[in-house]
N, C-alpha and C positions, 0 to 999 in steps of 0.2 A: 504494500500500500504506500502511496506517495506520502511524503512527510511535509506537513504545513502546519502553521500555527492556527489553532482553533479560533474562530470568530473573525479572523482577518483574511484567511485564505492565502497567506504569504508563505511561499516555500522557503525552507531553511536550507542554505547551502547552494542554491541555484545561481548560476552565473547570470549577470544582467543581460537583458535582451537588447541587441543593438537598436538604437533609436530609429534608424532607417527601416529596419524590418518591421518594427511596431507601426510606423507611419504607413508603410505599404499595406500591411495586413488590415489596419484600421480602415483604409480606403476601400479595400475589397469587401471586408465584412459589413460595412455600412451601406454598400451598394453605390457609393459616390463615384467609383471608377471601376471599369471592367476591362480595361486594356492597359498594356504597359505605357503606351503613349499618353493616355489620359491620366494615369498616375503621375507620370513625370511632369505633365503640364500643370496639374492641380497642386502638387506638392513642392515643385521647384527642385526636386532631386534630379541628378544627372540620369540620363537614360541607362547608362551602364550600371549605375547603382541600383536602379529599379529592377533591371533585368537580373542582376545578381541576387537580389532578395527574392524575386518571384521564382527564380530557378531553385533556390534553397527551399522555399515553401512547397513547391511542386514535388521536389525530391522527398520531402518528409511527409507527403500525403495530406497537407493542410489545405492547399488550394489545387485547382485543376484548370487547365487551359484547353479550350476546345475551339474548333473551327465553327464559325457561325454560318457562313454561306460562301459560295464561290464568288470572287470578284472578277470584273472584266479584265483588269490588268494587275500584274504583281501578285504577291502572296495573298491568300484569302485572309480576311480578318479573323482574329482569335479573341475569344472572350474568357476572362479570368473570373472564377467564382470560388466560393468556399466548397471544398470537396465533401461529399456526403460521408466519406470515410473519416473525416476529421473528428467526428464525435457528435454527441447529442446533449441536450439539456432537458431537465424535467422541472415542472412547476406545480405547485399546489396552492389553490386559492380557497382557504378555509372560511366558511360562513357558519352561521349558527346551526342550521339544519343539515347542511351538506357541504361537500368539498369538490371543487372542480380540479381535475388532474389532467395534465397535458405533457406530451413530449414534443420537442422541436429539434430541428437541425441547427447548426451554428449560424446559419443566415437568419434565424428567427422565424422560419417557416414552420408552422405547427403541423406535425405529422399525424398525431392522433390525440384524442381526448376522451375522458369519461367522467362520470360523477360517482363519488363515494357518498352514499346516503347514511351517514352515521352522524347524529347530532354532536355538537362540540362538547356538550355537557356529559358525554359518556367518558370523557377523560383522555389524556394524551396517549396512553399506551394503546388503547383500542383504536383510536382514530389514526394515529401515525402508523400503526401496524397495517391498517387497511390501505393507507396511502402508499406505503412502501410496496405492498403486494400489487397494487394496481399499476404503479409505475413499472415494476418488473414485468408485469403481464403485457403492458403496452409495448415495451421495448422488445420483448420476445415475439409478439405478434407481428412486428414490423422489421424483424431480422436486424435489430440494432443491439449489438453486444452491450451488456451492462458495464463492461470494463471500459467502454468508450464514453461513459457518462462524464461530462466535463464540469457541470455545475447544477446545483439544485437550489431553487428559490421557493420558500414557503411564506405565504401571507396570512396573517391571523387577525381576527377582529378584536384586538386588545392592545393595551399599551405594550410596546416591545422595546426591550433593552437591546438595541441594534448590535452593540459590540459583544454582549454576552450571549446573544441569540436565544433569548427566552422572554416570556411575557412576565409582567409585573402586576400582581394583584388584579387580574382581569375580573370584572364584575359579572360576566356572563359565562365564565369558563372555569367551573369548579374543578380543582385538582391540577390545574395548569400552572399555578403560581410558582415561578422559579424552576419549572421543569426544564431540563437541558435539551430543548428541542433540536438545536443545531447539532449537538453531539450525537443525539439519537439517530438523526438522519445521516450524519456523516459516517457513523459506524456502519450503517446499513449499505450505503452506496459507495463508500471509499473515494469520495470527491468533495470538494469544498461546498459548503452550504451557507446560504444567506437566509436569515429570518427577518421579516419586516412586517410592519403594520399593513393591513390590507388596503387602507385608504391611500397610503403612500404609493402602493403599486397601481391602484386605480388612477391616481393623478398622473403617474408616469405613463401609463397606457394611453390616456387621453391626450397628454402633451405630445406623445410620439406621432399622433395623427398629423397628416399633412394639413397645413393652413391653420393650425392651432397656435395662437400667439401666446408667448410666455412673457413675463411670469404668469403662472397659472395657479389658481386656487380651486381645488376640487373638494366638494362637501358631500359626504355620503349620509343619507338619512334612511336608516334602517332600524333594526332593534336598538342600536345605539346611534350616535351622531359623531362623526369625526371629519377632520379636514386633512388634505394632503397638499403640500406646497412644492411646486416645481419652479426653480429659479430661472432667470433669463437664459442661462447657459444649459438648461435641460437637466439639472441635478436636483434630486429631492433634498429639501431642507428638513433635517430631522431634529435639529437642536443638539444641545450638549449630551443629553441622555436618551434621545429618541422620543421625547414627549411632545415635540412640536406638533401642533394641529389637533391635540386632544381637547376639542372644544365642547364635548358632550357634557362636561361637568363644570362649565361656566354657568354661574347663576344668572337666570333671566331677570329682566327689570321688573316684570309683573309678578307680584307675590301671590302665589296660590297655595302655599304650604303643602306642596306635593313632596313626599319623601322619595328620594332617589335611591337606587340600589347601592350607591356608595355611602349612604347614610346621611347625606346632606339634603337641604331643602331646595326645591325649585331649580334643579340643574336642567340645562337645555334638553338633555336626553329624557329626563323624567316628564317634561311637559310637551315636547314637540317631536319625539321620535315616532317612527311608524308604529312601534309597539304601544306607545302611549295613546296614539290616536285610535288604534283598534280597541284598546281597553276601554277608553271613554265612550266609544260607540257600542260597546257590548258585543264586539265581534271576536269570537274565539280564535286563537292562533291556529294556523294550519296544522293538520296532523301530518305525521312523517310520510304517509303514503299518498298525500295530496297537498304538496307544498303551495299550490296556487289557490287553495280554497279561500283563505282570508283575503288575498288581493282581489279575487273575483268578487267577493261580497262587497268590499269597499268600493271597487270600481262600479258595481251595480248601483249602490246608493248614490254615488256622485253623479253617474250618468242619468239617474232618475231625479236629479236635483233635490235630493233629500236635504232639507234645511239644516238639520243637525250635523250631517256629514259634511256639507259644504262649509258650515261655520267652523267645524273642528279642524278641517284641513287648512282653511285660510288662517285660522288662529295659529296653527303650528308654523305656517309659512311666515307669518309676521314675527313670531319669536325667533325663528332661525335667521330671518333677515336682520334683526337688530344685532345679534351677535356677529353675523357676517359683516355688517357695516363697520364694526370695530376692526375686523381683520383687514377690510379694504383700506382703512386709514393706516394700519400698521404695515401692511405688505405691499400696497399699491399694485395689485396684479393687473395684467392686461385682460385676462379671461377668468370668469367665474363659472364653474361647471357644477351643476347639481346632479347627483346620482343616487342610486338606491331606490327601493320600492316606492317611496312617497313622491319621488321626482317624476314618476310616470303620470301623475296628474298635472300635466304641464301648465295648463292655464291657471289653475288655482295657486300652485306652488310658485311658478315664475312671477306671476303678478304680485303675490304677497311679498316675496323676497325683494323684487325690484322696488316696490313701493317703500319698504323699510330702508333699503340701501340708499336710494336717492333722497329720502327724507333726512337720513342721519349723516351721510357722508358728504364731504365738501366737493364742489365741482371739479377741482383739480384731480381728485382721485377717481372720479367717475366719468369724465368727459369722453374717454376712449375705452371705457370698460365694456366688454361683451359679457352678458349674462345669459346662459343657455343651459340646456340639459344634456346629459351624456348621450352620444350616438352609439357608444359601444355597449351600453346596457350592462348585462351580467358578464360580458366578456372583458370588461375594463381591467379587472384584477389579473386575469390570465395574460392579457396583452402586456400589461406593465411588468409582470414577473418575467416574461420572456425577454423584454427589453433589458431589464436589470441583469438577467443571467448572461445574455450575450455581451453586455458591457464588461462584466466580470471576466468572462472567458477571454476577451480581447484586451484586457488590461495587461500591464507589464508582467504581473505575477501569473495571470492566466496563460499568457502566451509561453512563458517560461515552462509552465507545467506541460503544455502540449508538446513543446520541443523536446523536453526531457523524456516524455512518454514515447515519442516517435523514435528516440534513440535506443530505448530499452528493448 
């Protein structure tokens, strides 16, 4: 098994990767360039340097170069891409009732995916065991050796200590506090593992879409409420300990004396989450065998213009908007994206959040602000996890691991 320091994925004793090789591989991996000439033009590297690095990457099975089509004169054009033999990545997007699992190639193309329908409150050993089994099954079904798994990313609906790769006092995840999630997955797969908050991954997934302006603020409204922040250079802002964006336990301005699961009064999650709206309307949560039951019932009430349902959804939107307005002043994002089940009621949620934001925030912070809902829906977390995994694979440490493995 490869040797690397837990929590950071840094190999011990590996020689540094040449900067030129990293640059060339980054251009190929991101899809920015697919020919030697394009790489040289975009990077400013000498053509001889580019050819030397590309040849080395081809020799080690990391990239491949193929003829695209015959040309009228001269040599046929050749396309460089990441080789399917270079390895795979695996991701798990954990939610309260189920977990999305996917495998992808190193270009970020998803190969296969499935759902593990085990509620998160069943505990880490049962859920992680099922995730490990599902990943191995997907790899085997698509003839991808488990030994070529390069990175694993897991997103969880809880405060995550990013460096230690474990959750900290999660209110909806009994038995998970302090559990060594990263170590558990690392021991199973024999490759580096990243554990992150699910909303951070959703934000990263949405920001990776074309024509999405950053800085970006993503707000998920589900059983809990959280925010993910992507900076202007496309990096997730996690804060000193990974707690950035944990807005669900900010106290709302309107006092209702509602006790939150954290033990405090009138937290945003307690008064404006999807779960809070369902509870106030007397809609039971969905059973495990029919996760869409509660959403269907709420959607029916809203579409039927039920006065109580409309009032409660709009009230939640106003509460969320007031807290988000503070974030708009603090972070000054270019794009605000709302996600999660409650965001599916576009008109009520968007209008309520917009009204609160434009009422509370100053014109300088809102004059170019776009407020919208996620187009990725439930796929945002998986998409962001794949983005994060590929970035880790093509980091200096990740490339060093691939090069070392190719020599073994």
